[in-house]
Structure formats: C-alpha cells, structure tokens
C-alpha positions in Angstrom: -96.0 -20.3 116.8 -96.8 -20.6 120.5 -98.0 -17.1 122.3 -94.9 -17.7 124.4 -92.8 -17.6 121.7 -94.0 -14.8 120.2 -93.8 -12.8 123.3 -89.9 -13.9 123.6 -89.1 -12.2 120.2 -90.9 -9.1 120.8 -88.9 -8.8 124.5 -85.4 -10.1 122.1 -86.1 -7.0 119.8 -87.1 -4.7 122.0 -84.1 -5.4 123.9 -81.8 -5.0 121.0 -83.4 -1.7 119.5 -83.3 -0.2 123.5 -79.3 -0.9 123.2 -78.5 -0.1 119.8 -80.4 3.4 120.5 -78.1 3.7 123.6 -74.6 2.9 121.9 -75.7 5.2 119.1 -76.3 8.2 122.0 -76.7 11.5 120.1 -75.2 10.7 117.0 -78.3 9.1 116.1 -80.5 11.5 114.1 -84.2 11.8 114.7 -84.7 10.5 111.2 -82.6 7.7 111.7 -84.0 6.4 114.8 -87.4 5.7 113.3 -86.0 3.8 110.4 -84.0 1.7 112.7 -86.9 1.0 114.5 -89.0 0.3 111.5 -86.2 -2.3 110.3 -85.7 -3.9 113.0 -89.3 -4.7 113.3 -89.6 -5.8 110.0 -86.7 -8.0 110.4 -88.6 -9.5 113.9 -91.6 -10.2 111.8 -89.5 -12.0 109.5 -87.6 -14.0 111.9 -91.2 -15.0 113.5 -92.7 -15.8 109.7 -89.5 -18.4 109.6 -89.7 -19.9 112.8 -93.8 -20.6 112.2 -92.9 -22.1 108.7 -90.0 -24.5 110.1 -92.8 -25.1 113.0 -95.6 -26.4 110.5 -93.5 -27.7 107.4 -90.4 -28.8 108.7 -90.1 -33.1 108.2 -89.8 -33.4 112.1 -90.9 -31.5 115.2 -88.7 -28.8 116.4 -89.0 -27.4 120.0 -89.0 -23.4 120.0 -86.4 -23.1 122.3 -84.0 -25.3 120.0 -85.0 -22.9 117.2 -84.1 -19.7 118.9 -80.8 -21.2 119.9 -80.1 -21.7 116.7 -80.7 -18.1 115.6 -78.7 -17.1 118.4 -76.1 -18.9 117.3 -76.6 -18.1 114.0 -76.5 -14.3 114.6 -72.8 -14.4 116.4 -71.2 -16.9 114.2 -72.1 -14.8 111.0 -70.0 -11.8 112.4 -67.0 -13.4 111.7 -65.2 -17.1 112.0 -63.8 -16.4 115.3 -67.4 -15.0 117.4 -69.3 -18.1 118.6 -72.1 -18.5 121.1 -71.5 -21.2 124.2 -73.6 -23.2 125.5 -73.2 -24.1 129.1 -70.8 -27.3 128.0 -69.2 -25.1 125.5 -68.5 -22.4 128.0 -67.3 -25.0 130.6 -64.8 -26.7 127.8 -63.6 -23.1 126.9 -62.7 -22.2 130.6 -60.7 -25.6 131.2 -58.7 -24.8 127.9 -57.7 -21.8 129.1 -56.8 -22.8 133.0 -54.5 -26.3 131.8 -56.4 -28.8 134.2 -59.5 -30.6 133.5 -61.3 -33.7 134.9 -61.1 -36.9 132.9 -58.9 -39.4 131.8 -55.8 -38.2 130.6 -55.9 -38.8 126.8 -55.1 -37.1 123.3 -57.4 -38.4 120.7 -57.9 -37.4 117.2 -60.0 -38.6 114.2 -59.3 -39.5 110.9 -61.0 -41.1 108.4 -64.3 -41.4 110.6 -62.0 -43.7 113.1 -61.4 -41.8 116.3 -57.7 -43.2 118.0 -55.9 -42.5 120.7 -52.7 -40.4 120.2 -50.8 -40.8 123.4 -52.2 -41.2 127.1 -50.9 -38.5 129.3 -47.9 -40.0 131.7 -49.3 -40.9 135.2 -53.3 -40.3 133.9 -55.6 -42.8 134.6 -55.7 -43.7 131.0 -52.1 -44.5 131.0 -52.4 -46.6 134.2 -55.4 -48.7 132.8 -53.0 -49.8 129.8 -54.6 -47.1 127.0 -52.2 -47.4 124.4 -51.5 -44.9 121.1 -53.0 -46.3 118.1 -56.2 -48.2 119.7 -59.2 -47.2 118.5 -61.8 -46.2 120.4 -65.5 -47.5 119.9 -67.5 -47.1 122.7 -67.7 -45.1 126.0 -69.7 -46.6 128.9 -71.1 -49.4 126.4 -72.1 -46.6 124.1 -70.6 -46.5 120.3 -69.1 -43.0 119.8 -70.5 -41.2 116.8 -67.9 -40.5 114.0 -67.4 -36.9 112.9 -68.3 -36.0 116.6 -64.6 -35.6 118.5 -66.0 -32.9 120.7 -68.8 -35.1 122.0 -66.4 -37.9 122.5 -64.5 -35.9 124.4 -67.3 -34.5 126.4 -68.4 -38.1 127.4 -64.9 -38.9 129.0 -65.1 -35.9 131.2 -66.9 -35.8 134.3 -66.9 -35.5 138.3 -63.7 -36.3 139.8 -63.8 -40.1 141.3 -66.9 -41.1 138.9 -66.0 -44.3 137.0 -65.8 -45.0 133.3 -65.7 -47.4 130.7 -63.7 -47.4 127.4 -64.3 -50.0 124.9 -60.9 -50.1 122.3 -60.2 -52.1 119.0 -56.5 -53.3 119.6 -55.5 -56.0 116.7 -59.0 -57.2 116.1 -60.0 -57.6 119.3 -62.5 -55.5 121.6 -61.0 -54.9 125.1 -62.6 -52.6 127.5 -60.7 -50.4 130.0 -62.0 -49.6 133.5 -60.8 -46.0 135.0 -62.0 -43.4 137.3 -61.7 -39.8 136.5 -59.1 -37.3 138.2 -58.0 -34.0 138.2 -55.8 -34.0 135.2 -53.0 -31.2 134.3 -51.7 -30.5 131.0 -48.6 -29.2 130.3 -48.5 -26.8 127.9 -44.9 -26.7 127.7 -42.0 -29.3 126.6 -38.5 -29.1 126.6 -35.4 -30.5 126.0 -31.4 -30.1 126.0 -30.1 -30.2 122.3 -26.5 -30.7 123.0 -24.1 -28.4 124.8 -25.2 -25.1 125.6 -29.0 -25.1 123.3 -32.1 -25.6 124.7 -35.3 -26.4 123.1 -38.9 -25.2 124.5 -42.1 -26.1 122.5 -45.2 -24.6 123.5 -48.4 -25.8 122.6 -51.1 -23.4 123.4 -51.2 -20.4 125.9 -52.9 -21.1 128.6 -52.9 -19.3 132.3 -50.0 -21.5 133.1 -47.7 -21.3 129.9 -45.5 -18.7 131.4 -44.8 -20.1 134.8 -44.1 -23.4 132.9 -42.2 -21.7 130.3 -40.0 -20.0 133.3 -39.6 -23.2 135.4 -38.4 -25.3 131.7 -35.5 -22.7 131.4 -34.4 -23.5 134.8 -34.2 -26.7 133.9 -32.6 -26.9 131.4 -30.0 -24.2 132.6 -29.3 -26.8 135.7 -28.9 -29.9 133.1 -26.2 -27.6 131.0 -24.0 -26.7 134.1 -25.9 -23.3 135.1 -26.0 -21.7 132.1 -27.6 -21.3 128.3 -26.0 -20.1 125.2 -28.9 -20.0 123.3 -32.8 -21.6 123.2 -35.5 -22.3 120.3 -38.9 -21.6 121.2 -40.7 -23.8 119.3 -44.4 -21.9 118.1 -45.4 -23.8 114.8 -48.8 -25.3 114.9 -49.7 -23.2 118.0 -53.1 -21.9 117.8 -52.9 -19.5 120.8 -55.2 -19.1 123.6 -55.0 -16.3 126.2 -53.8 -13.3 125.0 -52.4 -12.5 128.9 -50.5 -15.3 128.5 -48.3 -14.1 125.4 -48.0 -11.1 127.1 -46.3 -12.8 130.3 -44.3 -15.1 127.7 -42.9 -12.0 125.6 -42.0 -10.3 128.9 -39.9 -12.9 129.9 -37.3 -12.2 127.2 -37.7 -8.6 127.1 -36.8 -5.6 129.8 -38.7 -2.5 128.1 -40.7 -1.8 125.3 -44.4 -2.6 124.1 -45.3 -6.1 123.6 -48.9 -5.5 122.2 -51.6 -2.4 121.4 -55.3 -3.0 120.6 -58.0 -0.8 119.1 -61.6 -1.0 119.6 -65.1 0.4 119.9 -65.0 0.0 123.9 -62.8 1.4 126.7 -62.0 -1.9 127.7 -61.2 -3.0 124.1 -58.3 -0.4 123.8 -55.0 -0.8 125.5 -51.5 -1.4 125.5 -49.2 -3.9 127.6 -45.4 -3.2 128.1 -42.4 -5.3 129.2 -40.7 -5.2 132.7 -37.2 -5.3 133.5 -35.5 -9.1 133.7 -34.4 -11.3 130.8 -34.5 -15.0 131.8 -31.9 -15.9 129.3 -29.6 -12.6 130.6 -29.6 -11.8 126.6 -28.5 -15.4 125.4 -29.5 -16.2 121.6 -33.0 -16.7 121.1 -34.5 -18.3 118.1 -38.5 -18.8 117.2 -39.8 -21.5 114.7 -43.2 -20.5 113.4 -45.3 -21.9 110.2 -49.0 -21.4 109.1 -50.5 -22.9 111.6 -48.8 -20.5 114.4 -51.6 -17.8 115.0 -53.2 -15.5 117.4 -51.1 -15.6 120.5 -48.4 -17.0 119.2 -48.1 -14.2 116.6 -48.1 -11.8 119.1 -44.9 -13.6 120.8 -43.2 -13.8 117.5 -44.0 -10.1 116.3 -42.8 -8.3 119.9 -39.9 -10.5 120.0 -39.0 -9.9 116.2 -39.8 -6.0 116.4 -37.6 -5.4 119.6 -34.7 -7.5 117.7 -34.8 -10.1 120.7 -35.1 -13.1 118.2 -34.5 -14.3 115.0 -37.8 -16.0 113.3 -37.4 -18.7 111.2 -39.9 -20.4 109.4 -43.2 -19.6 106.9 -45.7 -17.0 107.4 -47.7 -17.2 110.3 -51.7 -17.6 110.1 -52.4 -14.0 110.2 -55.3 -13.8 113.3 -54.7 -10.4 114.3 -58.3 -10.2 116.3 -58.9 -10.2 120.0 -62.0 -12.4 121.3 -63.4 -11.8 124.8 -65.6 -14.3 126.5 -69.0 -12.7 128.0 -70.8 -14.5 130.6 -74.4 -14.7 129.9 -77.1 -16.3 132.1 -77.3 -20.0 133.2 -73.8 -20.7 132.2 -73.8 -19.4 129.1 -71.8 -17.3 127.0 -70.3 -15.5 124.0 -66.9 -15.5 122.4 -67.2 -12.2 120.4 -64.1 -10.2 118.6 -63.7 -7.2 120.4 -60.3 -5.7 119.1 -57.9 -5.7 116.8 -54.3 -5.8 117.8 -51.2 -4.6 116.7 -47.3 -5.8 117.1 -45.2 -3.0 118.7 -44.2 -1.9 115.5 -47.6 -0.8 115.1 -48.9 -3.1 112.1 -51.6 -5.0 111.9 -50.9 -8.9 111.2 -54.8 -9.5 110.3 -54.8 -12.0 107.2 -51.0 -11.0 106.5 -49.5 -13.2 109.3 -45.7 -12.3 110.8 -43.0 -12.7 107.6 -40.2 -14.8 108.9 -36.3 -13.1 109.1 -35.4 -16.5 107.5 -38.1 -18.1 105.2 -37.3 -22.6 105.7 -40.1 -24.9 104.2 -41.4 -27.5 106.6 -40.6 -30.9 106.2 -43.7 -32.9 106.1 -44.7 -34.5 109.4 -43.0 -31.7 111.3 -43.4 -30.8 114.3 -45.4 -34.0 115.7 -47.6 -32.0 118.1 -48.9 -35.1 120.0 -48.1 -34.9 123.9 -45.4 -37.8 123.3 -43.7 -35.9 119.9 -40.1 -35.9 120.2 -37.2 -33.5 118.6 -36.1 -34.6 115.1 -32.5 -33.0 114.5 -32.1 -35.1 111.7 -35.2 -34.6 109.3 -36.7 -31.0 110.8 -35.2 -29.1 108.1 -36.9 -25.5 110.3 -35.1 -27.0 113.4 -31.9 -28.0 111.8 -31.7 -24.3 110.4 -32.5 -23.1 114.0 -29.6 -24.8 115.5 -27.3 -23.9 112.7 -28.2 -20.2 113.5 -27.3 -20.7 117.0 -23.6 -22.4 116.7 -22.9 -19.8 113.9 -23.8 -16.8 116.1 -22.2 -18.6 119.3 -19.0 -18.7 117.2 -18.9 -15.5 115.9 -19.6 -14.1 119.7 -16.8 -15.9 120.5 -14.5 -14.9 118.0 -15.5 -11.3 118.9 -14.2 -11.9 122.6 
C-alpha cells in the first residue's frame, strides 16, 4: 500500500476518534477512552491489511481512491437500509428529484427482463416532440449501446446541459429508429387530478417534491371550477407513493387541517428533534376526504395519512402502508458529495411510531392487480379499481347521509 494511502487512513481514523470523543463529552470514562482508542486503531490496522491484500492479490488492479470510496459506501450503507453515501452525480440526482424539474428529454422509462422501454414521454417534452412512443425499446444513447440492469446509468446519460443534442435509438416493430433532440428544462408534475362525476374530485400524488403542496392546491381549485365552484368530496391517492421531502408532507397535511400537530420527531441532535403543527385554513372547507394507501405508500405518504387519520379529517382506505418511520437528512460534503443519513424517528399526532408497522387503514380493501397505474399517463379506472370504487361509494354514502341530516 502506498504511503499516501496509509497517511489517509491515519487522518481518517484520527478524525473519527476525535469526533467520537467530542460527542461523548464528559459521559465517557477515563477507562473507556483508551479502550475506544485501542479498538479504533486495531480496526484501522485491519482496514489497511484488507486494502493491501486487495491491492496485491485481486484479479484486476484497483486504485486506492476506488477502494477508499467503497469503504465509505460500506460504512454508511451498513447503518440501515436508508442511509447511503452519494457521489457528486448521485447527489445531483437527489437534488433534482426534490425540486420536481431537471434538464433532459422528458421521458419515463422502466426495465423489465433486461429490456429498457419507454413508459411514456411527458407531454410537450423533447421526447414527445421527437416522436418517441410508449413501448419503444431503448437500445442506444448517442450511439452507445445501453447496459442492461443499470437504469440509473441510462437516465444519467439522458440528462445534461440545456440545449445539448442527444440521439436516442429505439427498436420499434423490429426496426431501429434514431431520434435526435436537444435537452431542455423538464418539469415533472407530482400531482395528477380528474373530476369523477358531479361533486367528487380525484388527485394522485406520485411523490413529495418541493412543489407538491402548491400543485395540489392549484389542482383543487381547478376541480372546484370544473364542478361549478364547489366540491363535496375528494379522493387523495397515495398508493405506491414512496415519499420524498418531509416538509412537503407537512405542507400537504396542513392544506386540510385547521390546527393540531402534524408530525413530531426524535433524534440525538437538536436539529433532529422537532414538531410541526397545522395552521388555520382547510382548502376543502370541511368537505369529505378519503385517502387511498397500499403497501407501496411510504415515508412522507405515511406522514400525511397518519396525520389526517389521527385528526379524524380523512377516512383511510386500502391496505397497510410500508412502515418507514425514519427521517433522512442529506448532508453535503466536500467536492459535491454528500451522505444521506438517518437522523430521526418520526411519530404521528397520536404519538405512534409506524416504523416497520405502517398505517392501518380505517377500511381494509385489497387492491386490484395492476392498479393504480403509476406511469405519467396513468388513468383512473372506475370499473376495475376496487379500492377506488370503495372510496367513491364511501363519498356517495356520506353525501346522502349529510343531505338527509339537513
């Protein structure tokens, strides 16, 4: 192993030890300090030995920097399934996903059995204007064949500088077709809405980005205008929504509440301990609200469902949610890198932790295979979606009961 690598290891372990001692403060006994120091140096020696073996005996030569980055990734990833080290590209993608916009061609893709296909192009995007279609098999980007099993890399190749040209080669009906286009800023809506007959609106949230609450508020206004200025009820579909920005979940919950705690969190640092509450103003003016969830509803989705359920503001229909009650904080590092670290456990207004248990729906309804369709062009199916049908029946029943009571 090179002297430079050995020096790096000494600095790293010294820094970690110093940080550990400072965090321990006066709680660490005099005996514990030498023991911790000895163990740290022993582990550093083991790391150096492993690296030396890999450098000397692995079947292919590997650079010291690559080995050290792998060690960092392993250290963070071993903490829990949600913590991870992010290189500059991965950190950039994280920031893109939270803002709801990116520079690219505007396309949703998926990989099935090693084949990368176009799910749908975003309306008005470069991909849509170039003629790319749902179902096209992507076989090359800029003349380079894509690598099966690495959708992230394929997505990365499609993104780039605004105005730069890109060539996408697809296979359609057995023919290879090349599409040329220029990248531009693409805005991805996280809110999809539709009026379901008189008085009832439907809104699906695909993720929680920084703009989701604003988009949701505008969608309610549009549905209200389409229905003559009023809505008797709304279905908020959070099925298969993996979550996103915690503040976005708080803002979405706040849209339907007048007061009360939305979510609280506990962690080791001051910043990791907090409580968020609602402000006066319900955009539905007390109108009926039903939330659809399933096992794919996680994190921020569970914050919304739990808050509105605990306050009696919404009926939750579907199956038990995923059960991710942990908060991750993205912490920038030098040279454009970052770590996404679990820093808190969050609790619903009733004080429950839903981690590994999930939100239990008020009305349990098994989902229909294939629903919901979460592609960007996904459509509401009022005939085959069992959970949606139950929500509509519940809204209609409550409306009749409310009318009779008057």
